[in-house]
C-alpha positions as CSV (number, residue, x, y, z in Angstrom):
1,X,94.6,-42.4,-1.9
2,X,98.1,-43.6,-1.0
3,X,96.9,-45.8,1.8
4,X,96.5,-43.0,4.4
5,X,93.2,-42.5,6.1
6,X,93.6,-38.8,5.5
7,X,95.8,-37.0,3.0
8,X,96.7,-33.7,4.6
9,X,98.7,-30.5,3.9
10,X,100.1,-28.8,6.9
11,X,101.9,-25.7,8.0
12,X,103.3,-24.4,11.3
13,X,104.8,-21.3,12.9
14,X,106.2,-20.5,16.3
15,X,107.6,-17.4,18.0
16,X,108.8,-16.6,21.5
17,X,106.5,-13.6,21.5
18,X,107.4,-10.0,22.6
19,X,108.0,-10.5,26.3
20,X,109.7,-13.9,26.7
21,X,113.3,-14.7,26.3
22,X,112.8,-18.5,25.7
23,X,110.3,-20.2,23.5
24,X,109.0,-23.1,25.6
25,X,106.6,-24.3,23.0
26,X,107.4,-27.3,20.8
27,X,105.3,-28.7,17.9
28,X,105.0,-31.6,15.4
29,X,103.5,-31.2,12.0
30,X,104.4,-34.5,10.2
31,X,102.0,-37.1,9.1
32,X,100.2,-38.7,10.8
33,X,100.7,-36.4,13.9
34,X,100.0,-32.7,14.4
35,X,100.7,-31.5,17.9
36,X,101.5,-28.5,20.1
37,X,103.1,-28.7,23.5
38,X,103.4,-25.6,25.7
39,X,106.1,-26.0,28.3
40,X,106.2,-24.7,31.9
41,X,108.7,-24.5,34.7
42,X,110.9,-21.6,33.7
43,X,114.7,-21.6,33.4
44,X,114.5,-23.6,30.2
45,X,112.7,-26.5,32.0
46,X,109.5,-25.9,30.1
47,X,111.4,-26.0,26.8
48,X,113.0,-29.2,27.7
49,X,109.7,-30.7,28.8
50,X,107.8,-29.8,25.6
51,X,110.6,-31.0,23.4
52,X,110.8,-34.3,25.2
53,X,107.0,-34.9,24.7
54,X,107.2,-34.1,21.1
55,X,110.2,-36.3,20.6
56,X,108.3,-39.3,22.0
57,X,105.3,-38.8,19.6
58,X,107.7,-38.2,16.7
59,X,108.6,-41.9,16.9
60,X,105.2,-42.5,15.3
61,X,105.9,-40.2,12.2
62,X,105.7,-42.1,8.9
63,X,102.9,-44.5,9.9
64,X,99.8,-44.3,7.7
65,X,97.5,-43.9,10.7
66,X,97.8,-44.0,14.5
67,X,95.4,-45.8,16.9
68,X,94.5,-44.8,20.4
69,X,96.7,-47.5,22.0
70,X,99.7,-46.2,20.2
71,X,98.8,-42.7,21.4
72,X,98.4,-43.9,25.1
73,X,101.8,-45.7,24.9
74,X,103.5,-42.5,23.6
75,X,101.8,-40.5,26.3
76,X,103.2,-42.9,28.9
77,X,106.7,-42.6,27.5
78,X,106.3,-38.8,27.4
79,X,105.4,-38.6,31.1
80,X,108.4,-40.7,32.0
81,X,110.7,-38.4,29.9
82,X,109.4,-35.3,31.5
83,X,109.8,-36.8,35.0
84,X,113.5,-37.3,34.3
85,X,113.9,-33.6,33.6
86,X,115.0,-31.4,36.5
87,X,116.3,-27.9,36.4
88,X,117.4,-25.9,39.4
89,X,114.8,-27.7,41.6
90,X,111.8,-26.7,39.5
91,X,109.3,-29.2,38.3
92,X,109.2,-29.3,34.5
93,X,105.8,-29.8,32.7
94,X,103.9,-29.2,29.5
95,X,100.5,-29.1,27.9
96,X,99.8,-31.2,24.8
97,X,97.1,-30.8,22.2
98,X,96.5,-31.9,18.6
99,X,95.3,-34.6,16.3
100,X,96.5,-37.9,14.9
101,X,95.2,-39.4,11.6
102,X,93.4,-42.6,12.3
103,X,91.4,-45.2,10.4
104,X,88.0,-46.5,11.7
105,X,86.5,-49.3,9.5
106,X,88.1,-47.8,6.4
107,X,87.1,-44.1,7.1
108,X,89.4,-41.3,8.1
109,X,89.1,-39.8,11.5
110,X,90.9,-37.2,13.6
111,X,92.0,-38.7,16.8
112,X,92.2,-35.7,19.2
113,X,94.3,-35.6,22.3
114,X,94.4,-32.9,25.0
115,X,96.1,-32.3,28.3
116,X,96.1,-28.7,29.7
117,X,95.0,-25.5,28.0
118,X,96.6,-25.6,24.5
119,X,93.8,-26.0,22.0
120,X,92.6,-27.9,19.0
121,X,90.0,-26.3,16.7
122,X,88.2,-27.4,13.5
123,X,87.2,-24.9,10.9
124,X,84.6,-26.5,8.6
125,X,81.7,-25.2,6.6
126,X,82.4,-21.6,7.7
127,X,82.4,-22.3,11.5
128,X,85.1,-22.5,14.0
129,X,84.6,-25.3,16.6
130,X,86.9,-25.9,19.6
131,X,87.3,-29.7,19.9
132,X,89.4,-29.7,23.0
133,X,88.2,-28.7,26.4
134,X,90.6,-26.6,28.5
135,X,91.9,-28.3,31.7
136,X,92.0,-25.0,33.5
137,X,90.6,-23.3,36.6
138,X,88.7,-20.8,34.5
139,X,87.1,-23.7,32.4
140,X,86.0,-25.3,35.6
141,X,84.3,-22.1,36.8
142,X,82.6,-21.8,33.4
143,X,81.3,-25.3,33.6
144,X,80.1,-24.6,37.1
145,X,78.2,-21.5,35.9
146,X,80.4,-19.2,38.2
147,X,82.0,-17.4,35.3
148,X,80.8,-16.4,31.7
149,X,82.8,-16.5,28.6
150,X,83.3,-12.7,28.4
151,X,84.7,-12.6,31.9
152,X,86.9,-15.7,31.4
153,X,89.4,-13.9,29.1
154,X,90.1,-11.2,31.8
155,X,90.1,-13.5,34.9
156,X,93.4,-13.5,36.8
157,X,93.3,-17.2,37.0
158,X,93.2,-17.8,33.2
159,X,96.7,-19.1,33.2
160,X,96.2,-21.7,36.0
161,X,95.8,-25.2,34.5
162,X,94.5,-28.3,36.2
163,X,96.2,-30.9,34.2
164,X,99.7,-31.2,32.6
165,X,102.3,-33.7,31.7
166,X,104.7,-33.5,34.6
167,X,104.7,-30.5,37.0
168,X,103.3,-32.8,39.7
169,X,100.2,-33.6,37.6
170,X,99.0,-37.1,36.6
171,X,98.6,-35.8,33.1
172,X,95.5,-37.8,32.2
173,X,94.5,-37.0,28.6
174,X,91.2,-36.5,26.9
175,X,90.6,-38.3,23.6
176,X,87.9,-37.8,21.0
177,X,87.3,-39.3,17.6
178,X,86.1,-36.8,15.1
179,X,84.9,-37.9,11.6
180,X,87.0,-36.1,8.9
181,X,85.7,-34.7,5.7
182,X,87.5,-33.2,2.7
183,X,88.0,-29.5,3.4
184,X,88.3,-29.8,7.1
185,X,90.9,-27.3,8.5
186,X,92.4,-28.2,11.9
187,X,94.1,-25.6,14.0
188,X,96.3,-26.5,17.0
189,X,97.7,-23.8,19.1
190,X,99.2,-22.7,22.4
191,X,97.5,-20.3,24.6
192,X,99.8,-17.6,23.2
193,X,97.4,-17.5,20.3
194,X,94.0,-18.4,21.7
195,X,94.6,-16.0,24.7
196,X,95.5,-13.1,22.6
197,X,93.4,-13.3,19.4
198,X,89.6,-13.3,19.5
199,X,87.9,-16.4,18.0
200,X,86.3,-14.3,15.3
201,X,89.6,-13.1,14.1
202,X,91.1,-16.6,14.1
203,X,88.2,-17.8,12.1
204,X,88.6,-14.9,9.6
205,X,92.3,-15.8,9.0
206,X,91.5,-19.5,8.5
207,X,88.7,-18.5,6.0
208,X,90.9,-16.0,4.1
209,X,94.3,-17.6,3.9
210,X,94.2,-20.8,1.7
211,X,97.7,-22.1,2.2
212,X,98.2,-23.8,5.6
213,X,101.8,-22.5,6.1
214,X,100.7,-18.9,5.3
215,X,97.7,-19.3,7.6
216,X,99.9,-20.4,10.5
217,X,102.3,-17.6,10.0
218,X,99.5,-15.1,9.8
219,X,98.0,-16.3,13.0
220,X,101.3,-16.0,14.9
221,X,101.7,-12.5,13.5
222,X,98.1,-11.6,14.7
223,X,99.0,-12.8,18.2
224,X,102.0,-10.5,18.3
225,X,99.9,-7.6,17.0
226,X,97.5,-8.2,19.9
227,X,100.3,-8.1,22.5
228,X,102.4,-11.2,22.1
229,X,102.7,-11.7,25.8
230,X,103.4,-15.4,25.7
231,X,105.1,-17.9,23.4
232,X,103.0,-18.5,20.3
233,X,102.6,-21.6,18.2
234,X,100.1,-22.5,15.5
235,X,99.8,-25.7,13.4
236,X,97.3,-25.6,10.5
237,X,96.3,-28.9,8.9
238,X,94.0,-29.3,5.8
239,X,92.3,-32.5,4.9
240,X,92.7,-32.9,1.1
241,X,91.4,-36.5,0.7
242,X,89.7,-38.6,3.3
243,X,89.2,-42.4,3.2
244,X,85.5,-43.3,3.0
245,X,84.6,-40.3,0.8
246,X,84.4,-40.4,-2.9
247,X,85.2,-36.6,-3.2
248,X,88.0,-35.5,-5.5
249,X,91.0,-33.7,-3.9
250,X,89.9,-30.6,-2.1
251,X,92.0,-27.9,-3.9
252,X,90.3,-24.7,-3.0
253,X,90.4,-22.8,0.4
254,X,89.3,-25.1,3.2
255,X,85.6,-24.8,4.0
256,X,85.2,-21.5,2.3
257,X,84.6,-18.2,4.1
258,X,82.2,-17.8,7.0
259,X,80.1,-15.5,4.9
260,X,79.3,-18.3,2.5
261,X,77.9,-20.7,5.1
262,X,74.2,-21.3,5.6
263,X,73.1,-19.8,8.8
264,X,71.6,-23.2,9.9
265,X,74.8,-25.0,9.4
266,X,76.4,-26.4,12.6
267,X,79.7,-28.2,13.2
268,X,79.4,-32.0,13.0
269,X,79.3,-33.6,16.4
270,X,82.3,-35.7,17.5
271,X,81.8,-39.4,17.1
272,X,82.2,-41.6,20.1
273,X,82.7,-38.7,22.6
274,X,85.6,-39.3,25.0
275,X,87.5,-42.2,23.4
């Protein structure tokens, strides 16, 4: 390897959707950071907030890996940048979700960050696993047993989030360390994708489209076919080589199709839980 804990290929796509004038999403897809921010506040305030957050994290682009202290420092700078944004008296804010490449004792890991209801998934060994946990009213109701998964997608409160960067929120982030393996495929997306396209269809696209750029473009197109009611952003990241593994470069479609997976296979558990 060239010194990086994870050698990755990535692709990204974004669209304002079919009903919005402004695309308030921003994203970053440059080693070692792959992030999506979904702005809020209207009247372009959300677009400014998400762009400001991504700009702060972009200062880390070019490093071989990123540690949690660097991520926390970037998050602090991002909060300050959003607080400086004001537009027609409305509070600007944004979600943030994604992964950074990090090194733990010579092995490659995904350092996952999440604030709000944008999502980070891993597709591996034929299964789609949501790594992030939504900071939303609906997720709290699900956790409390007051709402089931089928009803959650139709609940009128599904767009109400409980944490953000800015918008009057403290913006505390969740972090996880997830061990990487060659063939991992990471998807980071705004809720314009996850709120429109069923998980089964997302998994099918990730299984069937080998190139990460083509996969990201296809997922955004799928969201528009399903209604395109919000801004849509997708970042797809493939682990080609991972430090700590002797595997050759992973040159075929990531993780194979779901139909090839053994029915007893389960996603690997996150290491270290909330970092």
